[in-house]
C-alpha positions, 0 to 999 in steps of 0.5 A, a space after each residue: 530881516 534881522 537874520 539877513 543882516 546878521 548873515 551879511 555881517 558874518 560874511 563881511 567879517 569872514 572876508 576881512 579875516 581871509 584878506 588878513 590871513 587865510 589860515 584857520 578862518 572858521 576858528 577865528 570867526 567863531 572866537 572873534 565875531 562877537 567882539 567885532 560885531 559890537 565894535 562894528 554896530 556901535 561905530 555904525 550907530 554913531 555915524 548913522 543912528 537910523 541905520 541900526 535898529 534897536 534890536 540889533 543894537 541890543 544884541 551887540 550890547 551882549 546879554 544880561 549877566 542873569 541867566 534863567 534856566 528851566 527844565 522844559 519849554 515849548 518851541 514852535 508848538 513842540 515840547 522839549 524837556 531835559 534828560 534829568 526831568 524825564 527820569 520819572 516820566 514815561 514820555 521822551 522829549 529830550 532827543 534833539 537833532 541839528 544840521 551842521 558841518 564836520 570837516 567840511 561835510 554837511 551832517 546831522 548831529 544827534 544828541 540829548 538836551 541837558 539844559 535850557 537857558 534863556 538870555 535877556 538882551 537889553 529889554 525894557 518895560 515895552 519890549 522883552 528881548 530874549 534868546 533861548 539856548 539848548 545845551 546838549 550832549 552830542 553823540 560821537 559819529 566817528 569810529 568803527 565800533 562806535 558812531 552811526 550805522 545805517 542799513 538803508 532802513 534804520 539809522 542807529 547811533 551809539 550813545 556811549 561816546 560824545 564829541 564836540 564837548 566844547 560846542 554844546 550850545 544851539 539856538 532853540 529854534 535850530 533844533 529838531 525833535 527826535 526820538 530814540 528807540 532801543 536797537 535790539 539787534 545791536 545791543 543796549 548801547 545803540 539807539 534807533 533814530 526816529 524822526 517825525 513831522 511836527 503837525 497837529 501838536 497840542 500841549 498836553 501836561 506831563 504826569 509822573 509815574 509815582 503820582 496818582 492824583 489827577 491834576 492839571 498843570 497851570 504852569 511848567 518851568 516858568 514857561 508859558 504854554 501855547 495851545 493850538 486849537 483846531 479850526 472847525 471851519 476847515 474841517 467842515 470844508 474838508 467834509 463838504 468836498 466829499 459830499 453834502 453836509 447838513 448842519 442842524 442847530 438844536 438844544 439838547 434839552 429841546 431834543 430830549 423833550 421832543 423825543 419824549 413827546 414823540 413817544 407819548 404820541 405813539 403810546 396815545 395812538 396805540 391806545 386809540 387803536 385798541 379802543 377803536 378795535 374794542 368798540 368794533 368788536 363789541 359792535 359786531 357782537 351786539 349786531 349778531 345778538 340783535 339779529 332776528 332768528 329765522 322762523 318757519 312760517 309753517 
């Protein structure tokens, strides 16, 4: 709901700028929207307080001057880390991508995460309002020797040149995580962009290479971890589609005792069979010994 209102306000301010002067509307919108937004919301709240929500009013007041910075966070179940944090790690969580426009064309911006900032907006004891921003370095995509190369199968980008240095920030919720792989065909300055779908993601603690002690991280960069567990019922339903499933509920100790009793019963049965066979053999032998010998009457 708040996003729809913000989109309408941006369109409203753009229309006002176009009526005044159609020259460089995008730049003027970017530079002056915050001031216009604050004036418009305060005026609207004064005239009709019920129209403006508390969240929208808090946003118009601007963020707190105290900013929290961290090196790692989790957004929608996906872990992000800064480049500096990954210096001594084997994992890679600093690759980011965002959709944007360049000279009127829709393109994908590729970069690396440099800093994570959390801005607090007019929060109180009951409601905590904050926005997380990513400060990124964006790889330059223009040039013959630099930029992006796409052979139809893989997309490679040169990591030696950057652009949009004056526009490094994006919302954390806008980013998409990507990985960079070494492009052996083009050289050390090129990386293959590897995208992936965010699914079945779990929060696994990272471990430095030079630390050999086994430990568990309770916290990571003042950011609360989110752990998503699988649904056993859904897995069971999936199995039932392929065939019948029989669920057996039992205690492990009871099963072990039952198995031991079964083995004892088998041993007793074997012993009983041996005794019976022994008795049978003895009985047959005695019978032969007791039988009278045939004698000739003559």
